[in-house]
N, C-alpha and C positions, 0 to 999 in steps of 0.2 A: 641310624648310628646307635650303638649300644651305650647304655649308661654305665657308669663305673660299677654299679651294683650288678648289672646283667653280665658284665665281662668276668666277674669272679666266679660265675655259676655256669654249669653246662646247660644246654638247651633243655635236657630232660628235667633237670632240677627246676628251671623256670616253668616248664609245663606243669609240673606237679604242684608248684607253688601257686601259679596263677589259676589253674583249674584242678584242684585237688580231687582225687577220686575217693569214694567211699566215706564221705563225711557224714557223721551223725551217730546215732546209737542203734543198737539192735535190741528189739524188744524180746525179753526172755533169753538173754544170751547164755551160751554154754560156759563162757569165761569172760572175765574182765580184768585187764591189767592196768593199773595206775602207776605211772612213774613220773617223778618230777626232780628237778634239781633246783634247790633254793638259790644257789650261787648265781646261775644264769637265768633263771626264771622260766625255763621251758617245762611245760606240764603236758603229758600225753595220757590219754585214756584210750585203750584199745579193746574192742569187743570182738569176740569170735563166736560163731555158731558152728557146732560140731555135730555131724550125723554120721554114724557108722565109721567113726575114727577119721573122718575126712572133714576139713574145714570148708564148709559150704558158703560161709559169708564172713566178712570182716569189715569193721567200720572204725572210725576214730574220731576223737575230739581232741584238738591240740591247741594250747595257748603257747605261742613262742614265735621265734623268728622264722623267715622263709625256709630255711634249711630244716627246721624242726617239722614244719608243715609238709615239706616235700618228702622227708624221710618217712613220716607217718603215712602219707598217701602211698608211697611205694611199697612199704612193707605189707599193707593191706592187699595190694594188687599181687604181690609175690606169693602170699599165703593161701589165697583162695584156691580150692581144688586139691590142696596138698593134704597128706595124712599128717597126723600130729608128728610123727617121726621125721617126715620130710620137712615139716615146718621148723622143727628144732635145729635143723641144719642151716637155717637162715641166720646170717651173722651181720654184725655192723658192716663188715667189709663187702658182703654180697649186696647189701642194700646200697652202699656207696657205689659199688661197681655198676649196679643197675641204673643208677642215676648219672653215670658218666663222671663221677668223682665229686668230691666236696673240698672246699678249702680247709686246710689243716685246722684252722681255728673253729670250724663247724663239724668236725668229726664226732664231737660229743652228741650231736643230734642223731647220728646213725646209731651210736651206742644206746641212746634212750629208746630208739625204735625197736632194737633187738631186745632190750630189757622189757619193754612193754609187751612184746609178743610172748616172751618167756613167762611174764607174770600172768598174762591171760591164760596161757597153757597151764600154769601151776594152779590157778583158780579153777579151771576146767577139771583137773584131777581132783582137787579138794571137793568140789561139788559132786563128783562121782564117788567120793568116798575111797579113792585109790591113792597110793603113794605116788608122788611126782618123781620122774626120772631126772629132774633138773633141780639145781640149787641156784638161786640168785643172791650172791654175796651183797651184803649191805654196803652202800656207798661205792660200789663198783662203777666208777665214772672217770672219764678223762677230764682234764682240766677244761673248764668252761671259757668261752670267749666272754670276757667281762665288758666288752664294748657294745652289748645290746643297748638299743635306744628305747625310748618309750613308744617307738613305732611297731612293736611286736604286734603280730596279727593273731586273731583267735579264729579258728575254723572248727 
């Protein structure tokens, strides 16, 4: 029998929450993206390793709710093996679709995962001494679900 929590989330979200992929740090990363939202408390750090314009590895560290952990896990899976240009096509909607959907009040987590990826790519360009093709507007964020509890998980 599914709990109320499990019935709100797809099987894929639950898989990535219970068994997140690519947790941790990359030693000598090509780029790091730090994104957080003080309103809801979700904080993501995304690491990428780039070789010959291809993202060869991606890892994350996230403090937040189950949806934040699941979206972080999914975006790292989606980005591996992609060129920078292909990675820039990943949006919060493509992350959400890959997870089989998210409740509306948790869509901000997919926005954070997209922003963390873009921030890591921006950092990669900065480290290369090249101008970045993207711009991350400050405070670009959907309304947070303010019902987070003290049971947030850190991965």
